[in-house]
C-alpha positions in Angstrom: -0.1 0.0 0.0 1.5 3.5 -1.1 -0.5 6.5 0.0 0.2 10.3 0.4 -0.6 10.3 4.1 2.6 10.4 6.5 1.0 9.1 9.6 0.3 5.3 9.2 0.0 3.7 12.6 0.0 -0.2 12.9 -3.0 -1.2 14.8 -5.5 -4.0 15.7 -9.3 -3.5 15.4 -10.8 -4.0 18.7 -14.5 -2.9 18.3 -16.6 -2.4 15.2 -20.0 -0.7 16.2 -22.4 -0.7 13.0 -25.0 2.1 12.8 -27.7 2.7 10.1 -25.1 4.3 7.7 -21.7 4.4 9.2 -19.5 2.4 11.3 -17.4 3.3 14.2 -14.0 1.3 14.3 -11.9 1.3 17.5 -8.4 0.4 16.8 -5.6 -0.3 19.5 -2.1 1.0 18.5 1.0 -1.1 19.3 1.8 1.1 22.4 -1.8 0.6 23.8 -3.3 3.8 22.7 -6.8 3.8 21.1 -7.9 5.5 17.8 -11.5 5.6 16.9 -12.6 6.2 13.2 -16.0 6.7 11.7 -16.2 5.2 8.1 -19.2 4.1 5.9 -20.6 0.6 6.3 -19.7 -0.1 2.7 -16.0 0.8 3.3 -16.0 -1.4 6.5 -17.5 -4.3 4.6 -14.8 -3.7 1.7 -12.2 -3.8 4.1 -13.6 -6.9 5.9 -13.0 -5.1 9.3 -13.7 -7.5 12.2 -12.3 -7.6 15.9 -8.7 -8.7 15.8 -7.9 -7.8 12.2 -4.6 -6.1 11.8 -5.0 -2.5 10.2 -3.6 0.7 9.9 -4.9 4.1 11.5 -4.1 6.5 8.6 -4.2 10.1 9.9 -4.1 13.2 7.3 -5.0 16.4 8.6 -4.5 19.9 7.3 -4.5 21.4 10.9 -3.9 20.3 14.3 -5.4 21.9 17.4 -3.7 22.0 20.7 -5.6 22.5 24.1 -4.2 23.1 27.7 -6.0 22.8 31.1 -6.3 26.2 32.9 
């Protein structure tokens, strides 16, 4: 797989929650952190996403927000 996004994090699918139109996919990264993505049901089916499947969290953003506690 070759894509333009630079941030490709190896992960394991840990939860797939199907809705009426979209699917919420929780992935656990190698370090234990979790990432959740919302994708279409068609995409989830096309990728064969099920709990335990190896996947990549691919992150591409034009901006990053930063927050701090007061």
